[in-house]
C-alpha positions as CSV (number, residue, x, y, z in Angstrom):
1,M,78.8,124.7,108.1
2,S,79.3,122.3,110.9
3,A,82.5,122.2,113.1
4,L,84.6,119.2,112.1
5,L,87.1,120.2,114.8
6,S,86.1,122.1,118.0
7,V,88.6,123.2,120.6
8,R,87.2,124.6,123.8
9,G,89.0,126.0,126.8
10,V,92.2,124.0,126.2
11,H,95.1,124.5,128.6
12,T,98.4,122.6,127.9
13,F,101.4,122.5,130.1
14,Y,105.1,121.5,129.7
15,G,105.9,120.7,133.3
16,R,104.8,123.8,135.2
17,V,104.9,126.1,132.2
18,E,101.5,126.8,130.7
19,A,101.8,126.8,126.9
20,L,98.2,127.1,126.0
21,K,95.9,129.3,128.1
22,G,92.3,128.5,127.4
23,V,92.2,128.2,123.6
24,D,88.9,128.2,121.7
25,L,89.0,127.4,118.0
26,D,86.7,125.8,115.3
27,V,87.5,124.3,111.9
28,N,84.4,123.8,109.8
29,A,84.0,121.0,107.2
30,G,85.4,122.1,103.9
31,E,87.4,125.1,105.2
32,I,91.0,126.0,105.2
33,V,91.7,127.6,108.6
34,T,95.1,129.0,109.5
35,L,96.6,129.8,112.9
36,I,99.4,132.5,112.7
37,G,101.6,133.9,115.4
38,A,105.2,134.6,116.3
39,N,107.7,131.8,117.0
40,G,107.0,130.4,120.4
41,A,103.4,131.6,120.6
42,G,102.1,128.1,121.1
43,K,100.9,127.2,117.5
44,S,102.7,123.9,117.2
45,T,101.8,123.0,120.8
46,L,98.1,123.3,119.8
47,M,98.6,121.1,116.8
48,M,100.4,118.5,118.9
49,T,97.7,118.7,121.6
50,I,95.0,118.0,119.1
51,C,96.9,114.8,118.2
52,G,97.2,113.8,121.9
53,N,100.9,114.5,122.7
54,P,101.1,116.5,124.9
55,R,97.6,116.1,126.4
56,A,95.3,118.9,127.2
57,R,95.2,119.3,131.0
58,Q,91.9,121.2,130.8
59,G,89.2,121.8,128.2
60,S,88.0,119.6,125.3
61,I,88.8,118.7,121.8
62,V,86.0,117.2,119.6
63,F,86.6,115.8,116.1
64,D,83.8,114.8,113.9
65,G,81.4,114.6,116.8
66,R,83.7,112.5,119.0
67,D,85.6,113.8,122.1
68,I,89.3,112.9,121.4
69,T,90.7,114.9,124.3
70,H,92.0,111.8,126.2
71,L,92.5,109.3,123.3
72,P,95.9,107.9,122.6
73,T,97.6,109.4,119.5
74,H,97.5,106.2,117.5
75,E,93.7,106.0,118.0
76,I,93.3,109.6,116.9
77,A,95.2,108.8,113.7
78,R,92.7,106.1,112.8
79,L,89.8,108.7,113.0
80,K,90.6,110.2,109.6
81,L,92.8,113.0,111.1
82,A,96.3,113.1,109.6
83,Q,99.2,115.4,110.4
84,S,102.2,116.6,108.4
85,P,104.3,117.7,111.4
86,E,106.8,120.5,111.8
87,G,110.2,119.4,110.6
88,R,108.6,116.9,108.2
89,R,109.8,113.8,110.1
90,I,109.8,111.5,107.0
91,F,111.5,108.1,107.2
92,S,114.9,109.2,105.8
93,R,116.2,105.6,105.1
94,M,113.0,104.5,103.4
95,T,112.3,105.3,99.7
96,V,109.6,107.8,98.7
97,L,107.3,104.8,97.9
98,E,107.9,103.2,101.2
99,N,107.1,106.4,103.0
100,L,103.8,106.6,101.2
101,Q,103.1,103.0,102.0
102,M,103.6,103.9,105.7
103,G,101.1,106.7,105.4
104,A,98.5,104.3,104.0
105,T,98.8,101.7,106.8
106,V,95.8,103.1,108.7
107,V,93.4,102.6,105.8
108,G,94.7,99.3,104.3
109,D,95.6,98.4,100.7
110,G,92.2,98.6,99.1
111,N,92.7,102.0,97.4
112,F,96.5,102.2,97.5
113,G,97.1,102.4,93.7
114,Q,94.4,105.1,93.2
115,D,95.7,107.1,96.2
116,L,99.3,106.8,95.1
117,E,98.4,108.1,91.6
118,R,96.5,111.0,93.2
119,V,99.4,112.2,95.4
120,L,102.0,111.7,92.6
121,T,99.8,113.8,90.3
122,L,99.6,116.5,93.0
123,F,103.4,116.4,93.5
124,P,105.0,115.4,90.2
125,R,108.5,115.8,91.6
126,L,107.9,112.8,93.8
127,K,106.8,110.7,90.8
128,Q,110.4,111.0,89.5
129,R,111.8,109.9,92.8
130,T,109.7,107.0,94.0
131,G,112.8,104.7,94.4
132,Q,114.9,107.4,96.1
133,R,115.6,107.5,99.8
134,G,113.7,110.2,101.7
135,G,116.8,111.5,103.3
136,T,118.4,112.3,99.9
137,L,115.5,114.6,98.8
138,S,115.7,118.4,98.9
139,G,113.9,120.2,101.7
140,G,111.0,121.1,99.4
141,E,110.7,117.5,98.2
142,Q,110.7,116.2,101.8
143,Q,107.9,118.6,102.6
144,M,105.9,117.4,99.6
145,L,106.5,113.9,100.8
146,A,105.4,114.6,104.3
147,I,102.1,116.1,103.0
148,A,101.7,113.2,100.5
149,R,102.3,110.6,103.2
150,A,99.5,112.3,105.4
151,L,97.2,112.3,102.4
152,M,97.6,108.5,101.9
153,A,95.6,108.1,105.1
154,R,92.6,109.5,103.3
155,P,92.0,112.1,106.1
156,H,88.8,114.2,106.6
157,L,91.0,116.8,108.3
158,L,94.6,117.5,107.3
159,L,96.8,119.2,109.9
160,L,99.8,121.1,108.4
161,D,102.4,122.4,110.8
162,E,104.8,125.0,109.3
163,P,104.8,123.6,105.7
164,S,106.8,126.6,104.4
165,L,109.5,126.5,107.0
166,G,113.0,126.9,105.5
167,L,111.9,126.6,101.9
168,A,112.6,128.7,98.9
169,P,109.7,131.0,97.8
170,I,109.0,129.2,94.6
171,I,108.6,125.9,96.5
172,V,106.4,127.6,99.1
173,R,104.1,128.8,96.3
174,Q,103.9,125.2,94.8
175,I,103.0,123.7,98.2
176,F,100.4,126.4,99.0
177,E,98.9,125.9,95.5
178,A,98.7,122.1,96.1
179,I,96.8,122.8,99.4
180,R,94.4,125.1,97.6
181,A,93.8,122.5,94.9
182,L,93.1,119.8,97.5
183,N,90.5,121.9,99.1
184,A,88.9,123.2,95.9
185,E,88.8,119.8,94.1
186,S,88.0,117.4,96.9
187,G,86.7,119.5,99.7
188,L,89.5,118.5,102.0
189,T,89.4,120.4,105.3
190,V,92.7,121.8,106.3
191,F,94.0,123.3,109.5
192,L,97.3,125.1,108.8
193,V,99.8,126.4,111.4
194,E,102.1,129.0,109.7
195,Q,104.7,131.7,110.4
196,N,104.3,132.9,106.9
197,A,101.3,135.0,107.6
198,Y,100.9,136.5,104.1
199,H,100.7,133.2,102.3
200,A,98.6,131.6,105.0
201,L,96.0,134.3,105.2
202,K,95.7,134.6,101.4
203,L,95.0,130.9,101.3
204,A,92.7,130.5,104.3
205,H,89.0,131.0,104.5
206,R,89.4,132.0,108.1
207,G,92.3,132.7,110.5
208,Y,93.2,132.9,114.1
209,V,96.0,134.9,115.7
210,M,97.8,133.4,118.7
211,V,99.9,135.4,121.2
212,N,101.5,133.8,124.2
213,G,99.2,130.8,124.2
214,R,96.0,132.7,123.7
215,I,93.8,133.5,120.7
216,T,93.8,137.3,120.4
217,L,92.1,137.8,117.0
218,T,89.9,135.9,114.5
219,G,88.3,136.7,111.2
220,T,88.3,135.8,107.5
221,G,91.7,135.6,105.9
222,R,91.1,138.9,104.0
223,E,89.9,140.7,107.1
224,L,93.0,139.7,109.0
225,L,95.3,140.7,106.1
226,E,93.8,144.1,106.1
227,K,94.2,144.8,109.9
228,P,97.0,147.3,110.5
229,E,98.2,145.5,113.7
230,I,98.5,142.2,111.7
231,R,100.3,144.0,108.8
232,Q,102.7,145.6,111.3
233,A,103.4,142.5,113.4
234,Y,103.5,139.8,110.8
235,L,103.8,141.3,107.3
236,E,106.8,143.5,107.7
237,G,104.9,146.7,107.3
238,G,102.6,145.3,104.6
239,R,105.1,143.6,102.3
240,E,104.8,140.0,101.5
241,A,106.5,138.1,104.3
């Protein structure tokens, strides 16, 4: 496997506060890789740093063989790297269809119909709501829309930031099953930042654990699930979190 995304020695600051303290991480083509950690550990900061905002003050970020460390965010988006951000950030006044059209702007209209059918098959609930404004959808439907909008950009790497946050367990399972299907059926590479360690590690081929801006553990999803320190810290004594 070759590294589609390679993060080396990345330090990121908010003012004088060092949020990332020398992060090393790889995501290989065709993998689902998850990053778990407590709230405030720096997970979302790493995701945003990969996308260029904030910028890494030290270190390098290489995507698909190209150094993107200092590229503007809009240029990074054109490189087949798409993000479904924390908090969803859909266009609430636009319809579901208009949100999906916005996602497709970086690739043009050539395959719009085909791509639209693909994401609506993946998330059938959106198919029933294409004319509905995004802001009137349920939280789970908004999360589905955020992921579908990112997929409309035909990414080689999909970045998912806290896709299960605030959602009912049945919706969480549906979203994680959709991620699994995308990876299995089309080989989509996924980098997933999650607080729900149980679901994330069950889904992922490999995982990293972040504590206070540093990577402290790495291994396969199964290896990390079986580590006593992971079970104690993130799985509530071994129960499904």
